N, C-alpha and C positions, 0 to 999 in steps of 0.2 A: 543420478544427478538431480539435484533439486532446482526448482525455479529460483532464480537469484534474488528477486525482490521479495523481502520478507515483511512481516507485519510491522515490526519496529521501524523499518526503513520508511514505510508509508506514514506511520504515525509520528515520525520524528518532527515534522513541520507543524508548528502550532498555529491555531487561528488567532490572529491578533485583531481584536475589535477596533473599528475606526475610532480614532481619537483617544485610544488608551494611553495613559500616562504612568510614569513611575514614581511621581512625587506626591501622590494623593495621600490624604490622611488615612490612618489605620482603620477608621470606621467607614471607609469608602470602598466599594467593590473593586474599583480600578486598582487600588493599592494591592489588594489580595490577588487579583488577577495577574498583575505585573510580577508580583513576588512569585506566584505559582509558575509563570512562564520562565523566570530566571532559574528557579529550582529545577524545573523539568529539563531545561537545556544544560544544566550543570550535572544532571544525572541523579538528582535527589528526588526521585519519583514519588515516594511516599509523602514527603513533605509538600511536594507540588499538589498532590491530590487533596491534602488537608487545606492548603491555601485556597484551592478552587472551591472546596466545601464552604469555607468562610465567605468567599466572594458570592457564592450562590445563595447563602443565607441572606445577603444584602440585596442581591439582584437575581431572584429565582427565575426570571423569564429571559435570561441572557443565553441565547443559543450557542454563542462562542464558548462560554464557560462550560456548558454541558458537553460540548464536543471535546474541549481540552481535558476535562475531567475524565471523559471516556478514554481518551488517548492514554492518559496516565494510568488508568486502571488496566487497560489492555497491555501496556508495557510491564505491568506487575503480574501479568498472567491471569487477571481477574476478568475473563472475557465476558462472562454472563453479566457482571455488574457494568462492564463497559457498554454492552449492548443496551442495557437499561438507560444509560446516559444518552446514547445516540437516539434511542426511541423518544426520549424526552425532548431532545433538540428537534426531532422531526415533528413532534406533536405541537411544538411552539411555532415552527415555521415549516410547513409541509412542502414548500417549494425549494428548500435548501438541500442541495444534492449531497454535500459532503457527509452528513450523518448516515445517509443510506449506504454509500459505498464503503464507509468505514465499518458499518454494521456487517456488510457482506464479507469484508476481510476478516473480521473477528469470528464470524460464523465458519468461514472456510478454513483459514489458516490457524485459527485458535481452537475451534471446537470440532473441526472436521465435519461440519454439517453442510456439505457442498450443495445439495439440492436446495436447501433453504437460502443459501448464499446466492445461488444463481438467480433465484426469484427476486431477491433484494437488489442485485445488480441490474436486473431488467427494470425494476422500478426506477432506479437511478437513471438509467438510460432513457426511459420514457420522459423524464424531466429534462435531461441534457444528453441528446444522442451523440454529442461530440466530447463526452467526458473521458479523458484518457485513462484515469485511474479506474473507472468503472469497467471499461473494456479490458484493461489489464487484469483486474480482479476476477472478472468473469472467465477470462482465459485461463487463469490459474486454477479456478474451481473446476472447470471442465477437464483440465489436465489431470487433476486429482482423481477424477472419475474415469480416466482412461480414454476420454474423447479427445484425441489429439487433433483430429481434423477440425472439430468445432473450436478447440483451443487456439489452433493456428489462425483460424479465420478471425477470432477476436483480437489476437495479438497483432495481426497484420493491420486490422482496422485501427488499433491504438497507434501503431507506428505511422500510419497515414495521417492520423489526426495531429500527432506531434512527433515528427521525425527527428527532432533534436533531443529526445529523451533516450539516453542509452539503455535504460532498463527495459524498454520495449523491445529493442533489437536483441538484447541479451536473452530475454525470455523466449522470444521467437526462435532464436538459435537453439535453445535448449529443447524446444519441442521438435524442431527439425532434426536434431540429433537423435531424439528418441524414435523418430520415424525413419532413421537410417539415411537421411538426406544430408550427407556430410559436407559437401561443398557449399550448399546453401546455408547450412549452420555456420560454417566457417566464415562465410561472407557476413552473416549477421553479427558474429562476435567481432569481426574487424570493424564494422560500422560502429558498434558500441565503444570500442577502444579508440576509434578515431575521435569520437565525441568526448570521451573521458579516458585518457591514457592511464589513469590510476585506478580504473575499475577492476579490482582484484578478481572478483567472481568471473567477469567476462574473460579475463586473461587465463584463469584456470580452466574455464570451459573451452577456450580456444586450444590450450595445450592438450586437454583431454581429447578433443576432436582430432587433432593432428596425430596423436598416438593411436587412436582408433583407425584412422586412415592408413597409417604406416602398417598396422597390424593386418589389415585387410589386404594390402598390397603384398605383404610378406607371405601370408597364407595362400594367396592366389598364385604366387610364383613357385610354390613347392610342388 
């Protein structure tokens, strides 16, 4: 069973620069940025990346544009290019946390370079110890390495930081299930579904957990 939150899910939310508008002239970076945002949200990822390129030509020091271009490239499977964009955003503003945890996600979920990803998540957490996404990403990377206890500690921290995020409870449930702690896993999936009744992955995980519990009861009764 895979951890439910994926790269595209985290990268789906765009960074909208303060004051960005949709009616700027075509020679204005805001015009191309807004166009790229609309294309991204409509699923036209290649076109969005090209629009962000045009915006960056006009405004090369805009960290939001570098982050959004990185997200577009990651969604195209171009993880190394995406990381280069996140690095550029961090070079412009070293106190901006989002490029760091996005780089960690690209390293872990995209390139399977979990040790590097964990180091990047730790950098993000040094800047913002209460960053939900960084704790979640670190937990996923540790799980990929088979460190379920470390992963669980990270995911529990994420859920304490933001208990209203169903993805945290769902991923915690997945790790508990891998550890054979079925009732605790079931409780986590229930919490996720209470927050988001339409969370399909949590519902599937809950169904799988119940099937495993029934199987164990059946085998124990033989």
